[in-house]
N, C-alpha and C positions, 0 to 999 in steps of 0.2 A: 049166532051172528056176531061179528067182530065189532066191538065198541071202540071208537076212536075218541080220545079226549084231547082237546087242544089246550095247551098251556102257553103262557108267555112269562117272560122274566122282566122284572122292573129293577133297574139299578138307579139308586138315588145317590147324590153326591154326599160325601162325608164332610163334616166340619173339620177345620184345621185343628191340630193339637193345641196350638197357641190359644185358640178360643175356648177349648175345653178347660185349659188350666185357668184362664181368666174367669170363666163361668163357675168353676168349682172353688175359686178363691185361693188355690194353691200358689199361684204366681204372686199374689199379694203377701201371703204368709212367708214365702221364700224371701221376698224383698224386705220384709220386716226383720228377718234374721240379720240382714246387712246393717240395720240400725245399731246392733250390738257388736258386730264383728266386721272388719274391713274385707276379709276373705272368708269364704266358706268352702266346705267339701261336701261330697254326697253324704257323708256320715252325719253332718250337721242337719241336713234335710231329713234323713232317715229318723233321727231323734225327734226333731221338731214336729214332723207330720205323721210319724208312726207308719211309714210305708216301707216297702221292700227296696233293696238297692237298685233293682232294675227300674222301679217306678221313680225313685229319686233322680236317677241319672236321666231318665226320659224327661222329667219336668225341667231339669237344668238344661238339657239340650234344647228343649223348646224355647226356653228363655234366651238362650244364646242365639238361636235362629231368629227370634223376634227382636234381637238387638238390645235387650234389656240388661244383659250381663255379658262378660267376656270370660273365656276359659283360659286359665294360666297353667301351663305344664301338661303332661300326659301321664297316663297310667295311674298307679296308686297315689301319686303325689298331686293329682289334678286338683286345682283350686278354682274358685269362681269369684269374680269381682264385679261390682256394679259398673256400668258404663259411664 
């Protein structure tokens, strides 16, 4: 006899990356770096938070999108400043 099983898929909404950073405290830690420096790079975030380059850039991009900081320049010379 053939057994048929019925399944359904549930899709839940994801939180925004900005809220993940705030919840994890990374946004605050990055903003604290600006207390010592006028501009920072992804390398500064890598050193301070001990994360990969991809993660550091992702955190910085999220702060740019949230309007907390601005990106200055492009490529390897990219710097970030508080708004």
